[in-house]
C-alpha positions in Angstrom: -2.6 -14.7 45.3 -0.6 -13.7 42.2 -1.1 -15.5 38.9 1.5 -16.7 36.4 0.9 -18.0 32.9 3.9 -19.6 31.1 4.3 -21.3 27.8 7.2 -23.6 27.4 8.0 -24.3 23.7 8.7 -27.7 22.2 12.0 -26.4 20.7 14.7 -24.9 22.9 15.3 -22.5 20.0 12.0 -20.8 20.6 11.3 -18.4 23.5 9.6 -19.1 26.8 6.6 -16.7 27.2 5.5 -15.6 30.6 2.8 -13.3 31.9 2.8 -12.5 35.7 0.1 -10.6 37.5 1.0 -9.3 41.0 -1.4 -9.1 43.9 -0.2 -7.2 46.9 -1.3 -4.7 49.6 -1.4 -1.4 47.8 -0.1 0.3 51.0 3.2 -1.8 50.7 5.4 0.4 48.5 7.2 -1.0 45.5 9.4 0.3 42.8 8.6 -0.5 39.1 10.8 -2.7 36.9 14.3 -1.4 37.0 17.9 -2.0 37.9 17.6 -1.5 41.7 20.6 -3.6 42.9 23.6 -2.3 40.9 26.2 -3.3 43.5 24.9 -6.6 44.8 23.3 -7.8 41.6 24.7 -5.9 38.6 22.7 -6.3 35.4 19.6 -7.5 37.2 16.3 -5.8 36.7 13.1 -6.4 38.8 10.1 -5.1 40.6 11.5 -4.1 44.0 9.8 -4.4 47.4 10.7 -1.2 49.2 10.2 -2.5 52.7 12.4 -5.6 52.5 14.6 -4.7 49.5 14.0 -7.9 47.6 12.1 -8.6 44.4 8.7 -10.0 43.4 10.0 -10.6 39.8 13.6 -10.2 38.6 15.6 -11.1 35.5 19.2 -11.2 34.5 18.9 -10.5 30.7 22.5 -11.3 29.9 22.1 -14.8 31.5 18.7 -15.5 30.1 17.2 -16.0 33.6 14.0 -14.8 35.2 12.2 -15.7 38.5 8.9 -14.7 40.0 7.5 -15.5 43.4 3.9 -16.4 44.4 2.7 -16.7 48.0 1.5 -20.1 49.2 -0.3 -21.1 52.4 2.0 -22.4 55.2 2.2 -22.5 59.0 3.4 -19.3 60.7 7.1 -19.2 61.4 7.9 -20.8 64.8 7.5 -18.6 67.9 10.7 -16.7 68.6 11.9 -17.0 64.9 12.3 -13.8 62.8 10.6 -14.3 59.4 12.9 -14.0 56.4 11.7 -12.1 53.4 10.9 -14.3 50.4 12.0 -11.5 48.0 15.7 -12.5 48.4 14.9 -15.9 46.9 14.0 -14.3 43.6 17.4 -12.5 43.4 19.2 -15.7 44.4 17.4 -17.6 41.7 18.5 -15.3 38.9 22.0 -15.5 40.3 21.9 -19.3 39.9 21.7 -20.1 43.6 19.5 -22.9 44.8 16.6 -21.9 47.1 17.1 -23.6 50.5 14.1 -22.4 52.6 13.9 -22.9 56.3 11.0 -22.7 58.8 11.8 -18.9 59.0 10.4 -18.6 55.4 6.7 -18.6 54.7 5.3 -20.7 51.9 5.9 -19.9 48.2 5.8 -21.1 44.6 9.0 -19.8 42.9 8.8 -20.0 39.1 12.3 -20.1 37.6 13.1 -19.7 33.9 16.6 -20.4 32.7 16.8 -20.1 28.9 14.3 -22.7 27.6 14.1 -24.6 31.0 11.3 -23.8 33.5 10.7 -25.2 36.9 8.7 -24.4 40.0 10.2 -24.7 43.5 7.5 -25.1 46.1 7.8 -24.6 49.8 4.8 -25.2 52.2 6.7 -24.4 55.4 7.6 -28.1 55.9 8.6 -29.7 52.5 10.5 -28.4 49.5 9.4 -29.8 46.1 10.5 -29.2 42.5 8.4 -29.5 39.4 10.0 -29.4 35.9 7.5 -27.6 33.7 7.0 -29.5 30.4 6.3 -28.0 27.0 2.9 -26.5 26.8 0.9 -23.7 28.4 0.5 -23.7 32.2 -0.8 -21.6 35.0 0.1 -21.3 38.7 -1.3 -19.3 41.6 -1.3 -20.2 45.3 -1.5 -23.9 44.9 0.1 -26.4 42.5 0.9 -26.0 38.8 -2.2 -26.3 36.6 -4.2 -27.1 39.8 -7.9 -27.7 38.7 -8.9 -26.8 42.3 -7.8 -23.2 41.6 -10.9 -21.4 40.1 -9.0 -19.1 37.7 -6.8 -21.9 36.4 -9.8 -24.2 35.8 -11.7 -21.4 34.0 -8.9 -19.7 31.9 -6.1 -22.1 31.2 -7.8 -23.4 28.0 -8.2 -19.8 26.7 -4.5 -19.1 27.4 -3.5 -22.4 25.8 -5.4 -21.5 22.6 -4.0 -18.0 22.4 -1.1 -17.3 20.0 2.2 -16.0 21.4 3.9 -15.6 18.0 5.9 -12.4 17.6 3.7 -9.6 16.3 4.0 -5.9 15.6 1.8 -5.0 18.5 3.4 -7.5 20.9 3.2 -11.3 21.4 1.4 -10.7 24.7 -1.7 -9.1 23.1 -3.8 -12.3 22.9 -3.0 -13.2 26.5 -3.9 -9.7 27.7 -7.1 -10.1 25.8 -7.9 -13.1 27.9 -7.1 -11.2 31.1 -9.4 -8.4 30.0 -12.2 -10.9 29.4 -11.6 -12.4 32.8 -12.2 -9.0 34.3 -15.9 -9.2 33.5 -16.0 -11.3 36.6 -16.3 -9.6 40.0 -12.7 -9.2 41.4 -13.5 -11.4 44.4 -14.8 -14.3 42.3 -12.6 -17.4 42.7 -12.2 -17.4 38.9 -11.0 -13.8 38.6 -7.4 -13.1 37.5 -7.6 -9.4 38.3 -8.5 -9.7 42.0 -9.6 -8.0 45.2 -8.8 -10.5 47.9 -10.0 -8.4 50.9 -13.3 -10.3 51.1 -11.2 -13.5 51.6 -9.3 -11.9 54.5 -6.2 -10.8 52.7 -5.4 -7.1 52.1 -4.1 -7.7 48.6 -5.4 -6.5 45.2 -4.0 -6.9 41.7 -1.6 -4.0 41.1 0.6 -4.7 38.0 1.8 -7.2 35.5 4.9 -8.1 33.6 5.3 -9.9 30.3 8.6 -11.7 29.5 10.1 -13.6 26.6 13.1 -15.7 27.6 15.7 -17.4 25.5 19.2 -18.8 26.1 21.2 -15.7 27.1 18.4 -13.1 26.6 15.3 -11.8 28.4 12.8 -9.2 27.1 10.7 -8.1 30.1 8.1 -5.4 30.2 6.0 -3.8 32.9 2.6 -2.2 33.3 0.4 -1.0 36.3 -3.3 -0.9 36.8 -4.7 2.6 37.2 -6.9 1.4 40.1 -5.9 -1.7 42.2 -8.2 -4.6 41.6 -9.8 -3.2 38.4 -8.7 -3.9 34.9 -7.8 -1.2 32.4 -6.1 -1.4 29.0 -2.3 -1.5 29.8 0.5 -0.2 27.5 3.5 -2.2 28.6 6.9 -0.4 28.9 9.7 -0.9 26.5 12.0 -3.7 27.5 14.1 -2.8 30.6 17.8 -3.7 30.8 20.2 -3.6 33.7 
């Protein structure tokens, strides 16, 4: 139940801004933003899943590409089929390869940024769809883009849309992090919460970390920060930009 906020500019000369909050089982080990695939994916940086080796979020700064994956409800993989990790889709996306999911892949929303262009590839276990993201501010979680049936989108999208993402000495992301901080006044199991504890809903996932990225043609500035306690907000100082 991750959350992504993305602002697509009217002009291709301006950067795409993206803030991604990751929800995952704290017991599932990960490695922070770094260049973890120097042989298979030189120059690529990302948040690496230790168990499967793929990425939740990855970027190729030299190509101006970034991708991040959110889980989506789907049927289980067919009996006798070995499930394929979705983390490889993120690495494929920043390499420019089209995602071609099969029934061995559980549902997902894959947000892809390629310079000024943004799209969402959706897989529900049966049908693959693509949505070109138009200029403006948008949110996505476990359902569709800007889905008003998703409590956190319904509650917080107007606040993100009104927040400035102009370059500033203390970081363009500050107004958006301020909105995340305000959202944390809600209980973490509230459907409107962004910083989440999903265990009461039957999932072992809590909000763990976030990344903020600015993407232009041929460049990505991506930064990383972790929550001190899963599922509970604290003021986060994001890392300097990470390169491959």
